[in-house]
N, C-alpha and C positions, 0 to 999 in steps of 0.2 A: 466759575464755579466761584462761590465765595469763601468753601471753607476747604483750599487744595491744602494749606500746610497741615490741617488735621488730618487729611486723607493720608497726606505722603507721612505725617508723625505715626498714625496707626499704622501704615502697612510694613513702615520700619521695624517699629517695635514687634509686629507681628511676626515678622522672618526670623531677628533676632532670637523670639523665643520658641519657633520652630526650630531653629539651630542649637540653640541650649539644650531644649529638649530631649533632641536626639545624641548629642555628645554626654547632657546630664545621666541617661537614662541604657546609653550603651557603656561607657567608659565612668562613668561617677566623677567625672571632673569637668569641668567649663572652660572652655580655653579664655586664656591671658587675650590672645590677639582678640578675639570677638567682643571680649569687654571693652578692651582699647577702642577699636574701631567704632563701636559703639558708645563710647563717650564721646570722641571726638564729634562724631554725626551729632549726636545730641547736641553739642554745644554750638556745632557749625549750623545743624537746624533753626536753634531757637536766634542765633546772631540773626540768620539771612530774612526769617520769618517777623523777628520781632525787635531787631537791632540789638541796642544796650539793654533795653527792660528785658529781651527774649536771654542774654548774655546772665543778668542776673537770675532770671528765673530757673538758668540752668544749673548755676550755683546753688541757689535755693535748692533744685530738687535734690541733686547730687548729694549735697552736704548731707541733707536732711536722712535720705536713704543710708549714707554713714554715719550718722549719728542713732538711727535706731537699731541697726543691724549689726555695728562693730561689737558693744557689748554683747551681743549674743553669740556672736564670732568667738568672743573671749571666751566665755563659758562652752563652746563648742555644741550652739544648738547649731550654726549653720556651719556650711564650709565656707572658704574663702573667695570660691568662687561664687557662691549663692549672694554673696555681698557685693563682689565685683560687678555682678549683672545687673542687681538693682540699683548699684550707686549709677551704672553707666543707663539704664532703663530712669531713673530718676531725674537725669538731665530732660528726658524728651517732657516729662509731666509737669504737671502744675501741682500745689500742694496738696490740695484737696482730694485729687486722682489720686496722687501715688499713698495718701495716708489711707484712704478705703482700698487699694490695693493690697498694702502690707496686711492691713486687718482681715479682709476677705481670705488672703493667701494663709494668714495662720488658722482659720476654719477650716480651711480645703487641705492645711498640712496638717491638719491630726486625722483628717480623714484617709488621706491616703499614706501617710503613715501605719495607722491601723491593718489596713486592706492588705499595703506590701506585708507585715508584719504577719499577718494570718495566709499569705502568700507564700511566704519565707518559711516560717515557722511552725504554720498550723494553729488550729482554735484549742490545743490543750495547754501550748507552752504561754498564748496571748491570756489564757485565763489566769492560770499561776500566776503571770506577771499583776495582772491588772488585780487580784485577789491580795496579792501581796502590797501594793501599793494602798490599796483600800485600808490593809490593816495597818500599815505606817501611819494613816490620816488615822486612824480610829486612836493607836496609840499614842499621836502626835509624837512620834521619832523616827530615824529615817534608821533600817534594816535592811543589809545589802544583802542585796537578791540570792538565791541558789542559782538561779538561771539567769547568764551574762550575756547570753546571746542577743537577747533584747537590748539592752543596752551597750550591747558592741554593734549589733544593724548599721548599717550607715544607709541613711533616706535621703535619694535624692530628689531635692527642693524646688529645682526648676518648675518641675510641674505643679506645685502648689503655687509659687510665685505667676506661672501662667493661668492658673484659674483664678486668682484673684485678681488679676489685671484685668481679665476677659469680663469677671464678675463686677466690677467697679466700672467698668465701661458701662457695661447693659444699662446701670444705674445713673451714671453722667448725664447731665441736661447737653451737652455742648455734641455729646456723641448720639444720643438719642435725635437731636435734630437733625445732624448730619445724614443719619441713615432716614428719617422723616424725608429730607431735599432730594437724596439719592433715587429712593423709591417712588418720588412724587415724579422726577424725571425720566426715571427710566418707565413708568408708567405701571408698576407693579402695585 
């Protein structure tokens, strides 16, 4: 089989996302050990399958994920575990797949955040917060809201990153080619 490296990388990333989903949804933290092992595995897999160019690819993927997500961490949009998770996952991905994964995760994160807010705070509180921010946009000035529950709510972002990655994979030519080959070989 010619795409063994892609199968192994996708399998490892899937496993890492499943583990991080469990920890992020249950404990609202992603273990440092998981991120460190994933990062080391990403670099090792890239070197094993692609040699020095794989090492460069792993550095670019991890570095780009860090450059994009660290400022968001500084503004408290993401937790440190979310950034470390995507840096580790980035070591497996090429630039295009990483960027699309992050873009799609922003869309998925918006939807999952609103759904979680609806679940935890209720429709009335979410409606008040949205109306408040629309007023701020209309007046072109920030007014601190009366209800701080929405602002203080911690949102697990590993689900959004996982959804964004799956979404990006569903649009990736290499992944689609791999799925097509596997379906052909299995006769499905």
